[in-house]
C-alpha positions in Angstrom: 0.0 0.1 0.1 1.4 3.5 -1.0 -0.1 6.7 0.3 0.3 9.7 -1.6 0.0 13.0 -0.2 -0.2 16.2 -2.3 0.8 20.0 -1.5 1.1 23.3 -3.5 -2.4 23.8 -4.7 -4.0 27.0 -4.8 -5.5 30.4 -6.6 -2.9 32.2 -9.0 -3.6 34.7 -11.5 -3.3 33.7 -15.3 0.5 33.9 -16.0 1.9 32.7 -12.7 3.3 29.3 -11.7 2.8 26.6 -8.9 4.7 24.2 -8.1 2.9 20.6 -6.7 4.4 18.3 -4.8 3.4 14.7 -4.0 5.0 13.1 -0.6 4.3 8.6 -1.2 5.0 6.9 2.0 7.1 4.5 1.1 10.5 4.1 -1.1 9.8 5.8 -4.5 13.3 4.2 -6.1 11.0 1.1 -7.1 8.2 2.7 -8.2 8.6 2.2 -11.9 6.1 5.2 -13.1 5.0 8.5 -11.5 2.7 11.6 -12.6 0.2 13.8 -12.4 -3.5 13.4 -13.7 -6.1 16.4 -13.4 -9.8 16.8 -13.7 -11.6 20.1 -14.2 -15.5 19.8 -13.5 -17.3 18.3 -16.2 -14.8 16.8 -17.9 -12.7 13.0 -17.5 -9.4 12.8 -15.5 -6.6 13.0 -18.1 -2.8 12.5 -17.8 -1.1 15.6 -17.5 3.0 14.8 -17.0 4.7 11.3 -16.4 8.4 10.2 -15.5 9.4 6.8 -15.8 12.5 5.2 -13.6 14.9 6.0 -16.1 13.7 9.4 -16.5 12.3 9.5 -19.4 9.1 11.9 -19.4 5.9 12.1 -21.1 3.5 15.4 -21.2 0.0 16.4 -22.3 0.8 18.4 -25.5 -1.7 20.9 -23.7 1.3 21.9 -21.0 4.4 21.3 -22.8 6.5 24.0 -22.4 4.9 25.3 -19.2 4.9 22.3 -16.7 7.8 20.1 -16.0 8.1 16.9 -13.6 10.4 15.4 -11.7 11.1 13.3 -9.0 13.4 13.2 -6.1 13.9 9.6 -4.9 16.6 10.2 -1.8 12.5 12.7 -0.7 10.3 10.1 -2.1 8.9 13.0 -4.1 7.3 13.7 -7.3 6.7 17.8 -8.5 5.4 19.4 -10.9 6.6 23.1 -11.5 3.4 24.6 -13.5 4.7 28.1 -15.4 2.2 30.3 -17.9 -1.0 29.1 -16.0 -3.9 29.4 -17.9 -8.0 28.9 -16.8 -8.1 25.9 -18.9 -5.7 24.9 -16.5 -8.1 25.0 -13.7 -9.0 21.6 -12.1 -7.9 18.6 -9.1 -4.8 17.7 -9.8 -3.9 14.1 -8.9 -0.7 12.3 -8.1 -0.4 8.8 -9.4 2.4 5.9 -9.1 2.5 2.7 -10.3 5.2 -0.1 -9.9 4.9 -1.5 -13.3 2.9 -1.8 -15.9 -0.1 -3.0 -15.7 0.3 -3.1 -11.5 -2.3 -1.2 -9.2 -1.9 2.2 -9.5 -1.8 4.4 -6.3 -3.5 7.7 -6.4 -3.5 11.1 -4.4 -6.6 12.5 -2.5 -6.3 15.8 -4.9 -5.7 19.4 -5.1 -7.0 22.1 -6.5 -5.5 24.4 -8.5 -7.3 26.8 -9.8 -6.6 30.1 -12.4 -8.6 33.2 -12.7 -8.2 35.9 -15.5 
């Protein structure tokens, strides 16, 4: 069982920045994939960014060039630096980890990000 606790959400004006962090209750050194998803009201949850244990990353087209995902194995955390935020980035952001392909993923409780015009 992995417990994930997100932090760093909040209210920001368009063009601003936020940094989300997700702390895991276990060592993440053996966790293959870590990522961030988001869900806006009335929409399906979508992948925002993911990072694999080898360091490769994957981003949704809508956030490429603005968001950066990173992981710190020593601190058991995964972070999401979000720059140039836009109102359409408003959503609840969820941390997600999985030990391997096809294994059960674990989810955090979510953190609200609201971008005002």
